[in-house]
N, C-alpha and C positions, 0 to 999 in steps of 0.2 A: 731313942734312939731304935731301938727294939723295932717299936712301929714304923719308923722310917725305913729302915732295910726291908721289911718285912713288904712298905707297898713298893720298894725301889728297886731290888732285883735283881728285875731283868733288865737291868740300862748294862747289865753287866756283860749282856752278850754282842752288843749292839758295839761296845769299846772293847773286847778280843777279839771281833772280828776287824777292828778300823786297825787296831793293834799288829794285826796278821796283814794288812794290805799294808802298812805304815813297812814292816816290816820286809814284804817282797817289794817294793819299790825302793827304798835304801839299799836292794842290790844293785853292783854295779850291774854293764850289760855281761861281762864275763861269771858274773855269780849268778845271774836271773837265767842266764844259757845253763849254767851248771845243775840251777833245778831244774830246769823243764826239760833238757833234753834227755834224760834216762827216761822217763814218761813219756814224750814225742816217739824214740826210738823204741821203745815198749808195744805203744799202739800204732805203731809204723801211722803214725800224724806228723806232718808240717810243725815244729815247733812256734810256729807263729797260734796256731790254731789252737795250740794247749794254752800257750800263754793267754790267748783272748778268754777261750772256752771257762781256763781259772778265773778270772777277772770275772765273767760273766756270772757266774752263782755265786762267787765271793759277794759283789754286790749287789746281787739279785737276793742273797742273804742276810747283807748289812740292810736293807730296803724291809724284809719281812721282816728282821726285826727289831726294825727302829717302826714300824707299822704296830707289832705286837707290845711294845712294851709302853708305848700311848694309849695303844686301845684300853688297856688293861688299868688306866689311871682309872679311868672310869669315864667321865662328863663331856666328853671331847664327842662331837659327831663322828661319823665315820669318812665323809669329804675331806675333814679339817688333819683328820690323823693321815688320811692317804697324802694329802699335800704337806701337811708338816713332815713327815716319812720322807716324802719324793725330793724337799726342801734338804734336809737333812744329806742324802746321798747324790743330790746334785752340789751341795756346796763341800762332801769330803771328795767326790772325783774332781773335782777342781782343782782342793787343795793337795791332791795324789799327784795329780799330772805337772802342779806346781814344784812341786817337790822334788820329782822326778827331773825334772831342771838343773838340780842343785847337784845328780848321782852323776860321776864319772862315765860319760859312756851311754846317759841316757838322753832321752830328750822327753818335753811334755807335746803329748799331742790332743788337738780339739775332738778330733773324732774317738779317741780313747775314752772320752768325758761323756761322748754321746752315746758308745756304746755301755760306759758306768751306767749313767743316768736310763737307758734305755733296762739295764738288767736292774736295777731297782723297781722300776717302774712293774718288772713282769714280779719279782720278786713282791713288791705289794699287791698287785693284782692277784696271786695266786693266794698268799697265805689273806686277803680280805674277804677273798669267795670261800676259801677257807671257814675264816675265823665268822660268817656272817650264815653260811651254813647252819656251824655247830650252837651261836649262839641264835641263832633263829629258833631251832629245837628246843631250847633250857627256856628262853622267855615266853614259847608257846607251853610248855609245862609248867613253867611259874603262874602266867595266866590263867591257865587250868584250874589249879590249884587257887587261886583270888575267886573264878566265879564259882568251882565248887563252897568255898567256906562261905561266898554272897550266899548260896542259893540256899545252905544249913540255916545261919540264922536268921535268913526272913521265914524260913520253915518254923521254926523254935520260936519269933515274933508272932506269928499265925496264933501258934498253938497258944502261948502265950495270951492272945487277946480271945479268941473263943472261951479263954477258963477264967476269964475276970470278970465280978459281978457287973452288970447291965447296970450301968445308972436308973437312979429310979427316976421319976415324970414326976413333975410336979402337978 
């Protein structure tokens, strides 16, 4: 069990983000306005801009967190990880909008699914780029260590061969 938790603790991040999104989607139209209105008034922005920006940020974080979780599992290629992460985001965006159709005063929207999917792509792209840059440095350092060890082993072998007695000819 400990090994399982050590390997999969990162899934907590996307689960928490999905719970936050579910909580916001479950709020009625009045409840949603009650959350975004004070922020919109304080920033001097229209309420719709604040709501769409919050959705964009949360879905970008969701995409990035899925990418992070899947990439750290190990054996997946970056392309497969990106596509899988995007699939999770797209599915959750669709389910989120479907959920909103059951909430009083709210409606699901295909344009919101598209916005959420775009946010997921943005989050995945940013995180994948950062991950690639940092991982490539680590991989280069690890490869350099391998090469140095190989050269050291070859040098030891060469010394051993020079010191060994030559076989006598008959």
